Jmol script that loads the backbone (N, CA, C; Angstrom):
load data "model"
ATOM      1  N   MET A   1      24.041  -9.267   8.247  1.00  0.00           N
ATOM      2  CA  MET A   1      23.303 -10.521   9.062  1.00  0.00           C
ATOM      3  C   MET A   1      21.899 -10.680   8.498  1.00  0.00           C
ATOM      4  N   PHE A   2      21.212  -9.826   8.273  1.00  0.00           N
ATOM      5  CA  PHE A   2      19.740  -9.938   7.852  1.00  0.00           C
ATOM      6  C   PHE A   2      19.641  -9.986   6.470  1.00  0.00           C
ATOM      7  N   GLN A   3      20.659  -9.496   5.686  1.00  0.00           N
ATOM      8  CA  GLN A   3      20.616  -9.569   4.111  1.00  0.00           C
ATOM      9  C   GLN A   3      20.009 -10.721   3.450  1.00  0.00           C
ATOM     10  N   ASP A   4      20.463 -11.996   4.181  1.00  0.00           N
ATOM     11  CA  ASP A   4      20.142 -13.338   3.487  1.00  0.00           C
ATOM     12  C   ASP A   4      18.544 -13.702   3.870  1.00  0.00           C
ATOM     13  N   LYS A   5      18.014 -12.999   4.857  1.00  0.00           N
ATOM     14  CA  LYS A   5      16.501 -13.382   5.222  1.00  0.00           C
ATOM     15  C   LYS A   5      15.705 -13.037   4.079  1.00  0.00           C
ATOM     16  N   LYS A   6      14.483 -13.818   4.025  1.00  0.00           N
ATOM     17  CA  LYS A   6      13.591 -13.649   3.048  1.00  0.00           C
ATOM     18  C   LYS A   6      12.199 -13.534   3.858  1.00  0.00           C
ATOM     19  N   PRO A   7      11.213 -12.744   3.613  1.00  0.00           N
ATOM     20  CA  PRO A   7      10.011 -12.813   4.243  1.00  0.00           C
ATOM     21  C   PRO A   7       9.332 -14.035   3.884  1.00  0.00           C
ATOM     22  N   ALA A   8       8.446 -14.619   4.798  1.00  0.00           N
ATOM     23  CA  ALA A   8       7.707 -15.768   4.727  1.00  0.00           C
ATOM     24  C   ALA A   8       6.787 -15.840   3.353  1.00  0.00           C
ATOM     25  N   GLU A   9       6.178 -14.517   3.285  1.00  0.00           N
ATOM     26  CA  GLU A   9       5.373 -14.261   2.263  1.00  0.00           C
ATOM     27  C   GLU A   9       5.452 -12.985   1.738  1.00  0.00           C
ATOM     28  N   VAL A  10       5.685 -12.832   0.324  1.00  0.00           N
ATOM     29  CA  VAL A  10       5.549 -11.482  -0.279  1.00  0.00           C
ATOM     30  C   VAL A  10       4.385 -11.133  -1.052  1.00  0.00           C
ATOM     31  N   PHE A  11       3.759 -10.065  -0.708  1.00  0.00           N
ATOM     32  CA  PHE A  11       2.617  -9.813  -1.456  1.00  0.00           C
ATOM     33  C   PHE A  11       2.552  -8.423  -1.907  1.00  0.00           C
ATOM     34  N   SER A  12       1.613  -8.034  -2.937  1.00  0.00           N
ATOM     35  CA  SER A  12       1.851  -6.864  -3.515  1.00  0.00           C
ATOM     36  C   SER A  12       1.159  -5.726  -2.771  1.00  0.00           C
ATOM     37  N   LEU A  13       1.378  -4.445  -2.786  1.00  0.00           N
ATOM     38  CA  LEU A  13       0.576  -3.396  -2.286  1.00  0.00           C
ATOM     39  C   LEU A  13      -0.792  -3.426  -2.450  1.00  0.00           C
ATOM     40  N   SER A  14      -1.055  -3.781  -3.719  1.00  0.00           N
ATOM     41  CA  SER A  14      -2.333  -3.884  -4.332  1.00  0.00           C
ATOM     42  C   SER A  14      -3.319  -4.886  -3.423  1.00  0.00           C
ATOM     43  N   VAL A  15      -2.669  -5.915  -3.318  1.00  0.00           N
ATOM     44  CA  VAL A  15      -3.148  -7.112  -2.365  1.00  0.00           C
ATOM     45  C   VAL A  15      -3.556  -6.624  -1.071  1.00  0.00           C
ATOM     46  N   PHE A  16      -2.645  -5.980  -0.421  1.00  0.00           N
ATOM     47  CA  PHE A  16      -2.545  -5.524   1.047  1.00  0.00           C
ATOM     48  C   PHE A  16      -3.886  -4.519   1.087  1.00  0.00           C
ATOM     49  N   LEU A  17      -3.635  -3.607   0.039  1.00  0.00           N
ATOM     50  CA  LEU A  17      -4.701  -2.496   0.197  1.00  0.00           C
ATOM     51  C   LEU A  17      -6.268  -2.969  -0.055  1.00  0.00           C
ATOM     52  N   LYS A  18      -6.453  -3.955  -0.981  1.00  0.00           N
ATOM     53  CA  LYS A  18      -7.700  -4.604  -1.097  1.00  0.00           C
ATOM     54  C   LYS A  18      -8.123  -5.370   0.262  1.00  0.00           C
ATOM     55  N   ASP A  19      -7.277  -6.022   0.837  1.00  0.00           N
ATOM     56  CA  ASP A  19      -7.510  -6.719   1.890  1.00  0.00           C
ATOM     57  C   ASP A  19      -7.981  -5.648   3.216  1.00  0.00           C
ATOM     58  N   GLU A  20      -7.156  -4.580   3.174  1.00  0.00           N
ATOM     59  CA  GLU A  20      -7.432  -3.559   4.192  1.00  0.00           C
ATOM     60  C   GLU A  20      -8.826  -2.874   4.207  1.00  0.00           C
ATOM     61  N   LEU A  21      -9.044  -2.800   2.835  1.00  0.00           N
ATOM     62  CA  LEU A  21     -10.396  -2.067   2.556  1.00  0.00           C
ATOM     63  C   LEU A  21     -11.537  -2.934   2.750  1.00  0.00           C
ATOM     64  N   THR A  22     -11.393  -4.317   2.573  1.00  0.00           N
ATOM     65  CA  THR A  22     -12.507  -5.398   2.844  1.00  0.00           C
ATOM     66  C   THR A  22     -12.519  -5.411   4.242  1.00  0.00           C
ATOM     67  N   SER A  23     -11.420  -5.438   5.000  1.00  0.00           N
ATOM     68  CA  SER A  23     -11.594  -5.791   6.532  1.00  0.00           C
ATOM     69  C   SER A  23     -12.007  -4.530   7.202  1.00  0.00           C
ATOM     70  N   ARG A  24     -12.169  -3.423   6.615  1.00  0.00           N
ATOM     71  CA  ARG A  24     -12.800  -2.130   7.155  1.00  0.00           C
ATOM     72  C   ARG A  24     -14.200  -1.982   6.654  1.00  0.00           C
ATOM     73  N   GLY A  25     -14.424  -2.629   5.816  1.00  0.00           N
ATOM     74  CA  GLY A  25     -15.856  -2.396   4.903  1.00  0.00           C
ATOM     75  C   GLY A  25     -15.829  -1.263   4.226  1.00  0.00           C
ATOM     76  N   TRP A  26     -14.684  -0.689   3.720  1.00  0.00           N
ATOM     77  CA  TRP A  26     -14.476   0.452   3.000  1.00  0.00           C
ATOM     78  C   TRP A  26     -14.418   0.110   1.425  1.00  0.00           C
ATOM     79  N   GLU A  27     -14.991   1.266   0.733  1.00  0.00           N
ATOM     80  CA  GLU A  27     -14.651   1.464  -0.799  1.00  0.00           C
ATOM     81  C   GLU A  27     -13.612   2.191  -1.026  1.00  0.00           C
ATOM     82  N   ILE A  28     -13.261   2.489  -2.285  1.00  0.00           N
ATOM     83  CA  ILE A  28     -12.375   3.595  -2.475  1.00  0.00           C
ATOM     84  C   ILE A  28     -12.927   5.029  -2.250  1.00  0.00           C
ATOM     85  N   VAL A  29     -14.158   5.091  -2.294  1.00  0.00           N
ATOM     86  CA  VAL A  29     -14.564   6.510  -1.888  1.00  0.00           C
ATOM     87  C   VAL A  29     -14.360   6.717  -0.367  1.00  0.00           C
ATOM     88  N   ASP A  30     -14.583   5.688   0.336  1.00  0.00           N
ATOM     89  CA  ASP A  30     -14.272   5.836   1.816  1.00  0.00           C
ATOM     90  C   ASP A  30     -12.985   6.074   2.151  1.00  0.00           C
ATOM     91  N   LEU A  31     -12.021   5.460   1.469  1.00  0.00           N
ATOM     92  CA  LEU A  31     -10.599   5.666   1.726  1.00  0.00           C
ATOM     93  C   LEU A  31     -10.241   7.215   1.199  1.00  0.00           C
ATOM     94  N   SER A  32     -10.694   7.571  -0.036  1.00  0.00           N
ATOM     95  CA  SER A  32     -10.490   8.986  -0.333  1.00  0.00           C
ATOM     96  C   SER A  32     -10.859   9.957   0.663  1.00  0.00           C
ATOM     97  N   TYR A  33     -12.073   9.686   1.353  1.00  0.00           N
ATOM     98  CA  TYR A  33     -12.618  10.527   2.389  1.00  0.00           C
ATOM     99  C   TYR A  33     -11.719  10.659   3.498  1.00  0.00           C
ATOM    100  N   HIS A  34     -10.762   9.507   4.011  1.00  0.00           N
ATOM    101  CA  HIS A  34      -9.825   9.657   5.062  1.00  0.00           C
ATOM    102  C   HIS A  34      -8.721   9.821   4.665  1.00  0.00           C
ATOM    103  N   CYS A  35      -7.968  10.087   3.315  1.00  0.00           N
ATOM    104  CA  CYS A  35      -6.963  10.768   2.900  1.00  0.00           C
ATOM    105  C   CYS A  35      -7.091  11.794   2.074  1.00  0.00           C
ATOM    106  N   THR A  36      -5.948  12.292   1.496  1.00  0.00           N
ATOM    107  CA  THR A  36      -5.953  13.339   0.630  1.00  0.00           C
ATOM    108  C   THR A  36      -5.812  12.919  -0.835  1.00  0.00           C
ATOM    109  N   LEU A  37      -6.001  11.895  -1.080  1.00  0.00           N
ATOM    110  CA  LEU A  37      -5.737  11.165  -2.564  1.00  0.00           C
ATOM    111  C   LEU A  37      -7.099  11.135  -3.271  1.00  0.00           C
ATOM    112  N   SER A  38      -7.187  11.518  -4.482  1.00  0.00           N
ATOM    113  CA  SER A  38      -8.501  11.404  -5.320  1.00  0.00           C
ATOM    114  C   SER A  38      -8.724   9.986  -5.615  1.00  0.00           C
ATOM    115  N   GLU A  39     -10.026   9.824  -5.643  1.00  0.00           N
ATOM    116  CA  GLU A  39     -10.517   8.370  -6.112  1.00  0.00           C
ATOM    117  C   GLU A  39      -9.871   7.732  -7.210  1.00  0.00           C
ATOM    118  N   ASP A  40      -9.652   8.545  -8.208  1.00  0.00           N
ATOM    119  CA  ASP A  40      -8.894   7.952  -9.426  1.00  0.00           C
ATOM    120  C   ASP A  40      -7.534   7.526  -9.108  1.00  0.00           C
ATOM    121  N   ARG A  41      -6.784   8.421  -8.379  1.00  0.00           N
ATOM    122  CA  ARG A  41      -5.524   8.115  -8.010  1.00  0.00           C
ATOM    123  C   ARG A  41      -5.536   6.621  -7.041  1.00  0.00           C
ATOM    124  N   LEU A  42      -6.379   6.602  -6.205  1.00  0.00           N
ATOM    125  CA  LEU A  42      -6.401   5.472  -5.238  1.00  0.00           C
ATOM    126  C   LEU A  42      -6.787   4.258  -6.085  1.00  0.00           C
ATOM    127  N   GLN A  43      -7.584   4.326  -7.066  1.00  0.00           N
ATOM    128  CA  GLN A  43      -8.072   3.221  -7.913  1.00  0.00           C
ATOM    129  C   GLN A  43      -6.665   2.711  -8.752  1.00  0.00           C
ATOM    130  N   GLU A  44      -5.947   3.695  -9.218  1.00  0.00           N
ATOM    131  CA  GLU A  44      -4.705   3.474  -9.810  1.00  0.00           C
ATOM    132  C   GLU A  44      -3.665   2.593  -8.921  1.00  0.00           C
ATOM    133  N   ILE A  45      -3.511   3.092  -7.740  1.00  0.00           N
ATOM    134  CA  ILE A  45      -2.574   2.359  -6.660  1.00  0.00           C
ATOM    135  C   ILE A  45      -3.248   1.073  -6.359  1.00  0.00           C
ATOM    136  N   VAL A  46      -4.583   0.997  -6.165  1.00  0.00           N
ATOM    137  CA  VAL A  46      -5.137  -0.400  -5.833  1.00  0.00           C
ATOM    138  C   VAL A  46      -4.812  -1.449  -7.159  1.00  0.00           C
ATOM    139  N   ASN A  47      -4.808  -0.697  -8.379  1.00  0.00           N
ATOM    140  CA  ASN A  47      -4.705  -1.605  -9.445  1.00  0.00           C
ATOM    141  C   ASN A  47      -3.076  -1.942  -9.738  1.00  0.00           C
ATOM    142  N   GLY A  48      -2.204  -1.307  -8.827  1.00  0.00           N
ATOM    143  CA  GLY A  48      -0.709  -1.766  -8.913  1.00  0.00           C
ATOM    144  C   GLY A  48       0.094  -0.628  -9.272  1.00  0.00           C
ATOM    145  N   SER A  49      -0.282   0.591  -9.470  1.00  0.00           N
ATOM    146  CA  SER A  49       0.613   1.815  -9.667  1.00  0.00           C
ATOM    147  C   SER A  49       1.516   1.942  -8.446  1.00  0.00           C
ATOM    148  N   THR A  50       2.700   2.479  -8.859  1.00  0.00           N
ATOM    149  CA  THR A  50       3.710   2.836  -7.903  1.00  0.00           C
ATOM    150  C   THR A  50       3.412   3.932  -6.990  1.00  0.00           C
ATOM    151  N   ILE A  51       3.604   3.864  -5.717  1.00  0.00           N
ATOM    152  CA  ILE A  51       3.367   4.951  -4.945  1.00  0.00           C
ATOM    153  C   ILE A  51       4.479   5.767  -4.581  1.00  0.00           C
ATOM    154  N   TYR A  52       4.472   6.942  -3.932  1.00  0.00           N
ATOM    155  CA  TYR A  52       5.482   7.766  -3.716  1.00  0.00           C
ATOM    156  C   TYR A  52       5.402   8.178  -2.145  1.00  0.00           C
ATOM    157  N   MET A  53       6.327   8.931  -1.680  1.00  0.00           N
ATOM    158  CA  MET A  53       6.136   9.324  -0.339  1.00  0.00           C
ATOM    159  C   MET A  53       4.863  10.040   0.163  1.00  0.00           C
ATOM    160  N   ARG A  54       4.443  10.834  -0.559  1.00  0.00           N
ATOM    161  CA  ARG A  54       3.162  11.786  -0.367  1.00  0.00           C
ATOM    162  C   ARG A  54       1.977  11.012  -0.277  1.00  0.00           C
ATOM    163  N   GLU A  55       1.996   9.938  -1.223  1.00  0.00           N
ATOM    164  CA  GLU A  55       0.754   9.018  -1.132  1.00  0.00           C
ATOM    165  C   GLU A  55       1.029   8.072   0.092  1.00  0.00           C
ATOM    166  N   ALA A  56       2.026   7.626   0.279  1.00  0.00           N
ATOM    167  CA  ALA A  56       2.294   6.716   1.456  1.00  0.00           C
ATOM    168  C   ALA A  56       1.827   7.439   2.707  1.00  0.00           C
ATOM    169  N   GLU A  57       2.294   8.741   2.751  1.00  0.00           N
ATOM    170  CA  GLU A  57       1.820   9.526   3.992  1.00  0.00           C
ATOM    171  C   GLU A  57       0.347   9.471   4.132  1.00  0.00           C
ATOM    172  N   ALA A  58      -0.240   9.727   2.970  1.00  0.00           N
ATOM    173  CA  ALA A  58      -1.709   9.857   3.128  1.00  0.00           C
ATOM    174  C   ALA A  58      -2.408   8.682   3.189  1.00  0.00           C
ATOM    175  N   LEU A  59      -1.947   7.376   2.847  1.00  0.00           N
ATOM    176  CA  LEU A  59      -2.380   6.176   3.137  1.00  0.00           C
ATOM    177  C   LEU A  59      -2.136   5.863   4.633  1.00  0.00           C
ATOM    178  N   GLY A  60      -0.977   6.245   5.219  1.00  0.00           N
ATOM    179  CA  GLY A  60      -0.650   5.981   6.416  1.00  0.00           C
ATOM    180  C   GLY A  60      -1.379   6.773   7.571  1.00  0.00           C
ATOM    181  N   TYR A  61      -1.900   7.981   7.145  1.00  0.00           N
ATOM    182  CA  TYR A  61      -2.640   8.805   7.839  1.00  0.00           C
ATOM    183  C   TYR A  61      -4.168   8.109   7.972  1.00  0.00           C
ATOM    184  N   ALA A  62      -4.533   7.524   6.655  1.00  0.00           N
ATOM    185  CA  ALA A  62      -5.905   6.915   6.637  1.00  0.00           C
ATOM    186  C   ALA A  62      -6.104   5.681   7.428  1.00  0.00           C
ATOM    187  N   PHE A  63      -4.997   4.897   7.330  1.00  0.00           N
ATOM    188  CA  PHE A  63      -5.051   3.600   8.090  1.00  0.00           C
ATOM    189  C   PHE A  63      -4.610   3.612   9.567  1.00  0.00           C
ATOM    190  N   GLY A  64      -3.967   4.651   9.905  1.00  0.00           N
ATOM    191  CA  GLY A  64      -3.279   4.852  11.281  1.00  0.00           C
ATOM    192  C   GLY A  64      -2.010   4.151  11.416  1.00  0.00           C
ATOM    193  N   VAL A  65      -1.304   4.030  10.371  1.00  0.00           N
ATOM    194  CA  VAL A  65      -0.018   3.476  10.496  1.00  0.00           C
ATOM    195  C   VAL A  65       1.097   4.209  10.011  1.00  0.00           C
ATOM    196  N   SER A  66       2.290   3.890   9.982  1.00  0.00           N
ATOM    197  CA  SER A  66       3.471   4.515   9.424  1.00  0.00           C
ATOM    198  C   SER A  66       3.357   4.480   8.002  1.00  0.00           C
ATOM    199  N   PRO A  67       3.898   5.625   7.239  1.00  0.00           N
ATOM    200  CA  PRO A  67       3.928   5.448   5.769  1.00  0.00           C
ATOM    201  C   PRO A  67       4.813   4.480   5.213  1.00  0.00           C
ATOM    202  N   MET A  68       5.934   4.237   6.156  1.00  0.00           N
ATOM    203  CA  MET A  68       6.923   3.343   5.774  1.00  0.00           C
ATOM    204  C   MET A  68       6.374   1.898   5.501  1.00  0.00           C
ATOM    205  N   LEU A  69       5.367   1.482   6.045  1.00  0.00           N
ATOM    206  CA  LEU A  69       4.818   0.252   5.823  1.00  0.00           C
ATOM    207  C   LEU A  69       4.404   0.127   4.487  1.00  0.00           C
ATOM    208  N   PHE A  70       3.967   1.151   3.789  1.00  0.00           N
ATOM    209  CA  PHE A  70       3.381   1.071   2.280  1.00  0.00           C
ATOM    210  C   PHE A  70       4.792   0.963   1.446  1.00  0.00           C
ATOM    211  N   LEU A  71       5.580   1.768   1.684  1.00  0.00           N
ATOM    212  CA  LEU A  71       6.744   1.831   0.887  1.00  0.00           C
ATOM    213  C   LEU A  71       7.587   0.544   1.023  1.00  0.00           C
ATOM    214  N   THR A  72       7.632  -0.110   2.347  1.00  0.00           N
ATOM    215  CA  THR A  72       8.321  -1.191   2.402  1.00  0.00           C
ATOM    216  C   THR A  72       7.647  -2.461   1.717  1.00  0.00           C
ATOM    217  N   ILE A  73       6.339  -2.632   1.872  1.00  0.00           N
ATOM    218  CA  ILE A  73       5.474  -3.700   1.073  1.00  0.00           C
ATOM    219  C   ILE A  73       5.873  -3.586  -0.326  1.00  0.00           C
ATOM    220  N   GLN A  74       5.796  -2.123  -1.013  1.00  0.00           N
ATOM    221  CA  GLN A  74       5.983  -1.936  -2.251  1.00  0.00           C
ATOM    222  C   GLN A  74       7.440  -2.594  -2.539  1.00  0.00           C
ATOM    223  N   HIS A  75       8.309  -1.942  -1.859  1.00  0.00           N
ATOM    224  CA  HIS A  75       9.879  -2.450  -2.113  1.00  0.00           C
ATOM    225  C   HIS A  75      10.150  -3.709  -2.237  1.00  0.00           C
ATOM    226  N   THR A  76       9.585  -4.245  -1.264  1.00  0.00           N
ATOM    227  CA  THR A  76       9.774  -5.825  -0.962  1.00  0.00           C
ATOM    228  C   THR A  76       9.138  -6.574  -2.285  1.00  0.00           C
ATOM    229  N   TRP A  77       8.051  -6.254  -2.577  1.00  0.00           N
ATOM    230  CA  TRP A  77       7.229  -6.953  -3.845  1.00  0.00           C
ATOM    231  C   TRP A  77       8.191  -6.655  -4.939  1.00  0.00           C
ATOM    232  N   LEU A  78       8.626  -5.364  -5.358  1.00  0.00           N
ATOM    233  CA  LEU A  78       9.305  -5.238  -6.396  1.00  0.00           C
ATOM    234  C   LEU A  78      10.570  -5.941  -6.585  1.00  0.00           C
ATOM    235  N   ARG A  79      11.303  -6.062  -5.334  1.00  0.00           N
ATOM    236  CA  ARG A  79      12.493  -6.634  -5.104  1.00  0.00           C
ATOM    237  C   ARG A  79      12.375  -8.103  -5.350  1.00  0.00           C
ATOM    238  N   ASP A  80      11.402  -8.652  -4.853  1.00  0.00           N
ATOM    239  CA  ASP A  80      11.002 -10.134  -4.816  1.00  0.00           C
ATOM    240  C   ASP A  80      10.694 -10.556  -6.330  1.00  0.00           C
ATOM    241  N   LYS A  81      10.155  -9.722  -7.282  1.00  0.00           N
ATOM    242  CA  LYS A  81       9.745  -9.881  -8.670  1.00  0.00           C
ATOM    243  C   LYS A  81      10.929  -9.472  -9.348  1.00  0.00           C
ATOM    244  N   GLY A  82      12.042  -8.995  -8.897  1.00  0.00           N
ATOM    245  CA  GLY A  82      13.079  -8.698  -9.639  1.00  0.00           C
ATOM    246  C   GLY A  82      12.936  -7.439 -10.537  1.00  0.00           C
ATOM    247  N   GLN A  83      12.175  -6.337 -10.350  1.00  0.00           N
ATOM    248  CA  GLN A  83      11.953  -5.306 -10.823  1.00  0.00           C
ATOM    249  C   GLN A  83      12.799  -4.179 -10.200  1.00  0.00           C
TER     250      GLN A  83
END
end "model"
wireframe off; spacefill off
backbone 0.3
color backbone group
């Protein structure tokens, strides 16, 4: 039933994270403080690197949301781009 539905706008996890950081007034160092990921790894993710469940859980904890949000954004972006 919903297989044919497309989101109104598809954006990358990188764009989402940059927007979240900006809206909170955070830098990578602040995000690193709020989760268990290194600044280097977070920079890779913000630059477009693929995330995995452990990283999604850390981001979810830092932002106070479900880890599935990050995995879904990533999956939808990659699917939309045909990767």
